[in-house]
C-alpha positions in Angstrom: 149.3 62.7 167.9 152.8 64.0 167.5 153.9 67.2 169.1 150.6 69.1 168.7 150.7 71.0 171.9 149.6 74.2 170.0 146.3 72.4 169.4 145.6 72.6 173.1 145.9 76.4 173.0 143.1 76.7 170.5 140.0 78.4 171.8 137.4 76.1 173.4 134.7 76.0 170.7 132.7 72.8 170.5 131.5 71.6 167.1 128.2 70.0 166.2 129.8 66.6 166.1 130.2 66.8 170.0 126.4 67.3 170.5 125.7 64.5 168.0 128.1 62.1 169.8 126.5 63.0 173.2 123.0 62.6 172.0 123.6 59.4 170.0 126.0 57.6 172.4 128.9 57.7 170.0 132.2 57.5 172.0 135.4 59.3 171.3 137.1 55.9 171.4 134.9 54.7 168.6 135.6 57.7 166.4 139.3 57.4 167.2 139.3 53.8 166.1 137.4 54.5 162.9 139.8 57.4 162.0 143.0 55.6 163.3 143.9 58.5 165.6 144.2 58.9 169.3 141.2 59.6 171.5 143.0 62.9 172.5 142.9 63.9 168.8 139.1 63.3 168.7 138.7 65.2 171.9 140.6 68.2 170.4 138.3 68.0 167.3 135.1 67.9 169.4 136.1 70.7 171.7 138.4 72.9 169.7 137.6 72.1 166.1 141.2 70.8 165.5 141.8 68.3 162.7 145.1 66.4 162.7 147.3 67.7 159.8 149.1 64.4 159.7 145.7 62.6 158.9 144.2 64.5 155.9 141.5 61.7 155.7 140.4 62.3 159.3 137.2 64.2 158.5 136.2 61.7 155.7 136.7 58.7 158.0 134.7 60.3 160.9 131.9 61.3 158.5 131.8 57.7 157.2 131.4 56.4 160.7 128.6 58.9 161.3 126.9 57.8 158.1 127.1 54.2 159.2 125.1 55.0 162.4 121.4 54.9 161.9 120.7 56.9 165.0 123.3 59.6 164.1 121.8 60.0 160.6 118.3 60.4 162.1 119.7 63.0 164.5 121.2 65.0 161.5 118.0 64.6 159.4 115.8 65.9 162.2 118.0 69.0 162.3 118.2 69.3 158.5 122.0 68.7 158.6 124.4 66.6 156.5 127.3 64.5 157.8 129.6 67.2 156.5 127.9 69.8 158.8 129.3 68.2 161.9 132.5 70.2 161.7 130.7 73.6 162.1 130.8 75.4 165.5 128.1 74.4 167.8 127.6 77.9 169.2 127.2 76.7 172.9 129.0 74.7 175.5 128.1 71.2 176.4 
């Protein structure tokens, strides 16, 4: 992540992806590897809804990783959600 200090100033607003990761045992490191970004970038996404501008494919790559995880897809199905819904605000702290 290059010079994105402004991202740390974004409001703390966890997204659905954070709860999915916690519930399904998906690590930030795993998502970072799948999207070819730093773990810090994934942390910003989970907690502040930030998506790296230098990686326009970030969301697509993370969604692909989620879709490849059977447990994650079951979690989404039980909540009547799609992989693309993981970017929405969670509405609570975790």
